[in-house]
C-alpha positions as CSV (number, residue, x, y, z in Angstrom):
1,X,7.5,0.3,11.8
2,X,10.2,0.9,9.2
3,X,11.5,4.4,8.1
4,X,12.8,4.7,4.6
5,X,15.0,7.6,3.8
6,X,16.3,8.9,0.4
7,X,18.3,12.0,-0.6
8,X,18.3,14.3,-3.7
9,X,19.4,17.7,-4.8
10,X,17.9,20.3,-7.1
11,X,18.9,23.7,-8.4
12,X,17.2,26.7,-6.8
13,X,15.0,27.2,-9.8
14,X,13.7,23.6,-9.9
15,X,13.4,22.9,-6.2
16,X,9.8,24.0,-6.0
17,X,8.9,21.8,-8.9
18,X,10.2,18.8,-7.1
19,X,8.4,19.6,-3.9
20,X,5.2,20.2,-5.9
21,X,5.7,16.8,-7.6
22,X,6.2,15.0,-4.3
23,X,3.2,16.5,-2.6
24,X,0.8,16.2,-5.6
25,X,1.9,12.9,-7.1
26,X,4.1,10.8,-4.8
27,X,2.2,11.3,-1.6
28,X,-1.3,10.5,-3.0
29,X,0.1,7.4,-4.6
30,X,1.7,6.3,-1.3
31,X,-1.5,6.9,0.6
32,X,-3.1,4.2,-1.6
33,X,-0.7,1.5,-0.5
34,X,-1.4,-0.8,2.4
35,X,1.0,-0.4,5.1
36,X,2.1,3.2,4.2
37,X,1.9,5.3,7.4
38,X,3.3,8.7,6.7
39,X,5.6,10.9,4.4
40,X,7.8,13.8,5.1
41,X,9.9,15.9,2.6
42,X,12.6,17.9,4.2
43,X,14.6,20.6,2.4
44,X,17.4,23.0,3.0
45,X,19.4,25.4,0.9
46,X,23.0,24.5,0.6
47,X,25.9,25.3,-1.7
48,X,23.7,27.3,-4.1
49,X,21.1,24.5,-4.4
50,X,18.5,22.6,-2.4
51,X,19.0,19.3,-0.7
52,X,16.0,17.1,-0.1
53,X,15.5,14.2,2.3
54,X,12.4,12.1,1.9
55,X,11.3,10.1,4.9
56,X,8.4,7.7,4.6
57,X,7.1,5.4,7.3
58,X,5.8,1.9,6.7
59,X,4.2,-0.9,8.6
60,X,6.7,-3.5,7.4
61,X,9.4,-4.3,4.8
62,X,6.7,-6.3,3.0
63,X,4.6,-3.1,2.6
64,X,7.6,-1.3,1.2
65,X,7.8,-3.9,-1.5
66,X,4.4,-2.9,-2.8
67,X,6.0,0.6,-3.6
68,X,9.7,-0.2,-4.4
69,X,9.6,-3.8,-5.6
70,X,11.4,-6.8,-4.1
71,X,14.8,-4.8,-3.9
72,X,13.6,-2.3,-1.4
73,X,17.1,-0.8,-1.2
74,X,16.7,0.6,-4.7
75,X,15.3,4.1,-5.0
76,X,12.1,4.6,-6.9
77,X,12.1,8.0,-8.7
78,X,9.5,8.8,-11.2
79,X,10.3,10.5,-14.5
80,X,8.7,13.8,-13.5
81,X,10.7,13.8,-10.3
82,X,14.0,13.1,-12.2
83,X,13.5,16.1,-14.5
84,X,13.3,18.5,-11.5
85,X,16.3,17.0,-9.7
86,X,20.0,17.7,-10.5
87,X,21.2,14.5,-8.7
88,X,19.7,11.9,-6.4
89,X,20.7,8.7,-4.6
90,X,19.8,5.5,-6.5
91,X,19.3,3.8,-3.2
92,X,17.1,4.2,-0.1
93,X,18.1,3.4,3.5
94,X,15.8,1.7,6.0
95,X,15.7,1.9,9.8
96,X,13.5,0.1,12.3
97,X,11.7,2.8,14.3
98,X,12.9,2.3,17.9
99,X,10.8,5.1,19.3
100,X,8.2,7.6,18.3
101,X,6.1,10.1,20.2
102,X,3.4,9.9,17.6
103,X,0.5,7.6,18.4
104,X,-1.3,5.4,15.9
105,X,-3.7,8.3,15.0
106,X,-0.6,10.5,14.1
107,X,-0.8,12.8,17.0
108,X,1.8,13.6,19.6
109,X,0.3,12.8,23.0
């Protein structure tokens, strides 16, 4: 399994709009892709704004290509998401998942 991470920032007044976009548009689109396993959006208030970290889990690097294209290190940020963000990384980072306590059904035994 491969974990893909990406970072962004939003102003306090637009942070909820980005979170809504992620949950209503990004996640449903990801669920349609073969090899997508899970998505998380983490947020914290910092320095008068909001920092987001998106974490998605994938079956393989090949399955990430269906979402991100052949250059999987390049971030994929839709126009609606861009309008809610004050800044974002133009890259994503990938990690092989060395351990998880979550089973294939998505539960913690």
